[in-house]
C-alpha positions in Angstrom: -27.3 -49.3 -23.6 -23.7 -48.1 -24.0 -25.0 -44.6 -23.9 -27.0 -45.1 -20.8 -24.2 -46.7 -18.9 -21.9 -43.8 -19.9 -24.4 -41.4 -18.8 -24.8 -43.5 -15.5 -20.9 -43.4 -14.7 -20.9 -39.5 -15.8 -23.6 -39.0 -13.3 -21.6 -41.1 -10.4 -18.3 -39.1 -11.3 -20.3 -35.7 -10.9 -21.9 -36.9 -7.9 -18.2 -37.9 -6.2 -17.0 -34.3 -7.4 -19.7 -32.5 -5.7 -19.2 -34.8 -2.6 -15.5 -33.9 -2.3 -16.1 -30.2 -2.9 -18.8 -30.0 -0.4 -16.6 -32.2 2.0 -13.8 -29.2 1.4 -16.1 -26.4 1.7 -17.5 -27.8 5.1 -14.0 -28.3 6.4 -13.0 -24.7 5.5 -16.4 -23.4 6.8 -15.7 -25.0 10.2 -11.9 -24.1 10.5 -12.7 -20.6 9.9 -15.7 -20.4 12.3 -15.3 -18.4 15.4 -15.1 -21.4 17.6 -11.4 -22.0 16.4 -10.5 -18.3 16.7 -8.1 -18.2 13.9 -6.2 -21.2 15.1 -3.9 -19.1 17.0 -3.2 -17.9 20.5 -6.3 -16.9 22.3 -9.3 -18.9 23.4 -7.5 -22.0 23.2 -7.9 -21.8 19.2 -5.0 -23.6 17.7 -5.6 -26.4 20.5 -9.2 -27.0 19.7 -8.3 -27.1 16.0 -5.7 -30.1 16.9 -8.3 -31.9 18.9 -10.9 -31.6 15.9 -8.2 -32.6 13.3 -7.0 -35.5 15.2 -10.4 -36.8 15.6 -11.1 -36.3 11.9 -8.1 -38.5 11.1 -9.1 -41.1 13.4 -12.5 -41.2 11.9 -11.0 -41.7 8.3 -9.0 -44.8 9.9 -5.6 -43.1 9.7 -3.2 -44.1 12.3 -1.1 -42.1 14.6 2.4 -42.0 13.3 3.9 -43.2 16.4 1.4 -45.8 17.2 -0.2 -44.1 20.2 -1.2 -40.6 20.0 -1.7 -37.9 16.6 -0.2 -35.1 18.6 3.5 -34.1 18.6 3.8 -31.7 21.5 6.3 -28.5 21.3 6.5 -25.2 22.4 7.6 -21.7 21.2 7.4 -18.0 22.8 4.7 -15.8 21.0 3.2 -12.4 21.8 -0.5 -12.2 22.1 -3.5 -9.9 22.2 -6.3 -11.6 24.0 -8.4 -8.6 25.6 -8.5 -4.8 24.9 -7.7 -3.8 21.3 -9.0 -0.1 21.2 -7.7 2.8 19.0 -9.1 6.3 18.3 -7.9 8.8 16.2 -9.2 12.4 15.9 -12.0 11.2 17.9 -13.1 8.6 15.5 -13.0 5.0 16.9 -11.4 2.4 14.5 -12.4 -1.3 14.0 -9.8 -3.6 14.6 -8.4 -5.6 11.6 -10.6 -3.7 9.3 -9.2 -0.1 10.0 -6.1 -1.0 12.1 -3.7 -3.6 13.3 -0.9 -3.3 15.8 2.6 -4.9 14.8 2.6 -8.4 16.5 5.5 -7.3 18.6 4.0 -4.3 20.0 3.9 -4.0 23.7 0.5 -3.1 25.5 -0.3 0.7 26.1 -3.2 2.7 27.5 -3.3 6.4 27.4 -4.1 9.6 25.2 -1.6 11.8 23.3 -0.5 14.2 20.4 0.8 12.8 17.2 4.2 14.6 15.5 4.2 14.3 12.0 7.6 12.6 10.9 6.9 12.0 7.1 3.7 11.6 4.9 2.7 8.1 6.3 4.6 8.3 10.0 3.3 10.2 13.2 4.6 9.7 16.6 3.2 10.0 20.2 6.3 10.5 22.0 4.8 10.3 25.4 3.1 7.0 25.0 5.8 5.5 22.7 3.6 4.9 19.9 4.3 5.0 16.0 1.2 5.4 13.8 1.7 4.4 10.1 -0.6 4.9 7.2 -0.8 1.6 5.3 -2.4 0.6 1.7 -3.0 -2.9 3.1 -3.3 -4.3 6.4 -1.1 -7.4 6.7 -0.7 -9.2 10.2 1.6 -11.9 11.4 3.0 -13.4 14.5 6.0 -12.7 16.8 7.9 -14.2 19.7 8.9 -11.2 21.5 7.8 -7.8 22.6 9.4 -4.3 22.0 9.5 -1.6 24.2 7.3 0.6 21.9 3.9 0.1 20.0 3.1 0.5 16.2 -0.3 0.9 15.3 -0.7 0.5 11.4 -4.0 2.2 9.9 -5.5 1.7 6.6 -5.4 5.0 4.5 -9.0 4.6 3.8 -10.0 5.0 7.3 -9.2 8.4 8.2 -9.5 11.3 5.8 -7.6 14.1 7.6 -3.9 14.2 9.0 -3.7 12.0 12.4 -3.3 14.6 15.4 -4.8 12.8 18.3 -4.5 9.5 19.7 -6.2 7.3 22.4 -5.6 3.8 22.8 -6.1 0.9 25.2 -4.1 -2.2 23.8 -3.4 -5.2 26.2 -0.7 -7.7 25.1 0.5 -11.1 26.8 3.9 -12.6 26.0 4.0 -16.3 26.4 7.3 -17.7 26.9 6.4 -21.3 26.4 3.3 -21.3 24.2 2.0 -25.0 24.1 1.2 -26.6 20.6 1.5 -29.7 18.5 1.8 -31.0 15.2 -0.9 -33.9 13.9 1.0 -36.8 12.7 -0.9 -39.8 11.0 0.1 -42.4 8.8 -1.6 -45.2 6.4 0.7 -48.0 6.2 1.7 -49.5 2.7 0.6 -53.1 2.0 3.9 -54.5 0.8 6.2 -51.5 1.2 5.6 -49.8 4.4 9.1 -48.3 4.8 8.8 -46.1 1.5 6.6 -43.2 2.3 5.0 -40.4 0.6 4.3 -37.3 3.0 1.7 -34.7 2.6 1.8 -31.7 4.7 -0.1 -28.4 5.4 0.0 -26.2 8.5 -3.5 -25.7 10.5 -2.2 -22.6 12.6 -3.2 -19.2 11.5 -2.8 -15.8 13.1 -5.3 -16.1 15.8 -7.1 -13.1 17.1 -6.2 -9.3 17.8 -8.5 -8.3 20.9 -11.3 -10.2 22.1 -13.5 -9.3 19.2 -11.6 -9.7 16.1 -9.8 -12.9 14.6 -8.2 -13.8 11.3 -10.2 -16.8 9.7 -7.3 -18.1 7.4 -9.7 -19.6 5.0 -6.9 -19.7 2.1 -4.2 -19.5 4.4 -4.3 -22.2 5.1 -7.9 -24.0 5.7 -7.7 -24.7 2.1 -4.4 -26.8 2.2 -5.8 -28.7 5.2 -9.0 -29.6 3.2 -6.8 -30.9 0.4 -4.9 -33.0 2.9 -7.7 -34.4 4.8 -9.5 -35.2 1.7 -6.3 -37.2 0.8 -6.1 -38.6 4.1 -9.6 -40.0 3.6 -9.0 -41.5 0.3 -5.8 -43.3 1.2 -7.3 -44.8 4.1 -9.8 -46.4 2.0 -7.3 -47.0 -1.1 -4.1 -48.0 0.9 -1.1 -48.3 -1.4 1.8 -50.5 -1.5 3.9 -47.7 0.0 3.0 -45.7 3.2 1.3 -42.3 2.7 1.8 -40.1 6.0 0.0 -36.9 6.9 1.4 -34.1 9.0 -0.6 -31.0 9.9 2.0 -28.7 11.3 1.6 -26.0 14.0 3.7 -22.8 14.2 4.2 -21.9 10.4 3.1 -18.5 11.0 5.6 -18.2 13.6 8.4 -19.0 11.3 8.0 -22.7 10.0 8.4 -23.9 13.8 6.3 -26.9 13.6 8.1 -28.3 10.5 11.6 -27.5 11.7 10.7 -29.2 15.1 9.5 -32.2 13.3 12.9 -32.5 11.2 14.7 -32.4 14.4 12.4 -34.9 16.1 11.3 -37.0 13.2 8.7 -39.9 14.0 9.6 -41.5 10.7 13.2 -42.0 9.1 13.7 -38.8 6.9 15.6 -41.3 4.6 12.6 -43.3 4.0 10.8 -40.5 2.5 10.3 -41.2 -1.2 8.7 -37.4 -1.8 6.9 -34.7 0.3 4.2 -32.4 -1.0 3.5 -29.4 1.1 0.0 -27.5 0.6 -0.4 -24.2 1.2 -2.8 -21.2 -0.2 -4.9 -23.9 -2.2 -8.2 -22.5 -2.4 -8.1 -20.7 -5.9 -6.2 -22.2 -9.1 -8.0 -20.3 -11.9 -4.4 -19.2 -13.3 -2.9 -22.4 -12.5 -0.4 -23.3 -9.7 3.1 -22.8 -8.7 5.5 -25.6 -7.7 8.5 -24.6 -5.4 11.5 -26.7 -5.8 10.7 -27.4 -9.4 14.3 -26.5 -10.7 15.8 -28.6 -7.5 13.7 -31.6 -8.7 13.4 -31.3 -12.7 12.6 -35.1 -13.0 9.4 -34.9 -10.6 8.7 -31.3 -12.0 8.4 -33.1 -15.4 6.1 -35.8 -14.0 3.8 -33.3 -12.8 3.6 -31.2 -15.9 2.9 -34.7 -17.9 0.1 -35.2 -15.8 -1.5 -31.9 -15.9 -1.2 -32.1 -19.8 -2.6 -35.4 -20.0 -5.7 -34.2 -18.0 -6.0 -30.7 -18.5 -6.3 -29.7 -14.7 -4.9 -26.2 -14.8 -4.1 -23.7 -17.3 -0.3 -23.6 -16.1 2.1 -25.2 -13.9 4.7 -22.7 -12.9 8.2 -23.7 -11.9 9.7 -21.8 -9.1 13.2 -22.5 -7.6 14.1 -23.2 -3.8 12.1 -21.0 -1.4 11.9 -20.9 2.3 8.3 -19.8 2.4 6.6 -22.9 3.7 6.8 -26.0 5.7 8.6 -28.1 2.8 12.0 -26.1 3.5 13.3 -27.7 6.4 12.8 -31.1 4.9 14.5 -29.9 1.7 17.4 -29.0 4.0 17.6 -32.3 5.5 17.9 -33.9 1.9 14.2 -34.8 1.7 13.0 -34.3 -2.0 9.8 -32.1 -1.8 7.5 -29.9 -3.7 5.4 -27.1 -2.3 2.3 -26.4 -4.4 0.0 -22.9 -4.0 -2.9 -22.0 -6.5 -2.9 -18.8 -8.4 -5.7 -16.2 -9.4 -8.6 -15.3 -7.5 -8.8 -13.8 -4.2 -6.2 -11.4 -2.9 -7.0 -11.6 1.0 -3.7 -12.5 2.7 -3.0 -12.4 6.2 -6.1 -10.1 6.9 -9.6 -10.4 8.4 -10.9 -10.8 4.8 -9.5 -14.3 4.2 -13.0 -15.9 4.8 -14.4 -19.2 3.5 -17.6 -17.2 1.9 -15.3 -15.5 -0.7 -12.8 -18.6 -1.1 -13.9 -20.2 -4.5 -12.2 -23.5 -4.0 -12.9 -24.1 -7.5 -9.6 -26.2 -8.3 -10.0 -28.7 -5.3 -10.6 -31.9 -7.0 -8.3 -31.1 -9.8 -5.3 -30.5 -7.3 -6.6 -33.8 -5.4 -6.3 -35.8 -8.8 -2.9 -34.1 -9.7 -1.6 -35.2 -6.4 -3.1 -38.7 -6.4 -1.6 -39.5 -10.1 1.8 -37.7 -9.0 2.1 -40.0 -6.1 1.4 -43.2 -7.8 3.9 -42.4 -10.7 6.6 -41.4 -8.1 6.2 -44.4 -6.0 6.5 -46.5 -9.2 9.7 -45.3 -10.4 11.8 -47.0 -7.7 
């Protein structure tokens, strides 16, 4: 009889694990779909994502942080590429994203020219003010300004001979006040609502480069949003004595702008935050996790290590010091204790068109989820 009960509970546990993993996979699939167009600056990508994620939080039973609206509006300048994106080198038309990218601060340009070799990897079209560079890997980003020239980065594998001729049709649009929003929700504590644990992740990504190519952003950072949403769903059903808040930041790829805006215009008292956990690049984990700010908060880092040792979640919990590499940073600068957790191993795709859901393993989703739940309980109980 005991054996039957044990098998029964193991079956339930495995079923719940499968459901959680399927939940995460479905969410990553959705966020990386063409509808959201890289959650960026064309085709209303980031705005569509904000509407979708706000509706998700509401469906779980999470409440708006300000009691009225999940969205905290703000804006910033951004250079966008919503339309033409055509590059031909030596008569060969290159594929946007796969064969080439333009630097995110490039101006638009249309023309044909001759390339002059400057060194083994750089070539200049002086007439059209274009710099062509050969790269081992194409890595895109976001800029809030436009230069008076154009930089085209070409994958070395895309062309076999020395670049000599160039034909381009590239359109850009500088938006001085691109409108976006942070998504802010909270599950109020049952007895200590003014003591708050905060879970954060950025939902924006790079958007599109031209009207046919977008950057899906599966690991960066649909994976972190999947963890956050799973935790939001869990805590809405299982409220704790203390409050648990959730912030999905926009503007991270443009320079941590959403988290900076929130810390300058907080919807909760920053002094009431017991601890903040920022989730970014959470789609792998076969080689463990890294905890940024581990040396800044050694007591809390020891707690994470103990939980991991007790449960064998990860092969390694690597410490890292202070770093301005994700949305935890401006909170730390305001005196809010915070960790930034990212997973290790697996895929190498980053800020490119190959960061897709189909190749993202999500093999440690449940382990990270359980580690955070246990950590939150211990941290809140230490006060």
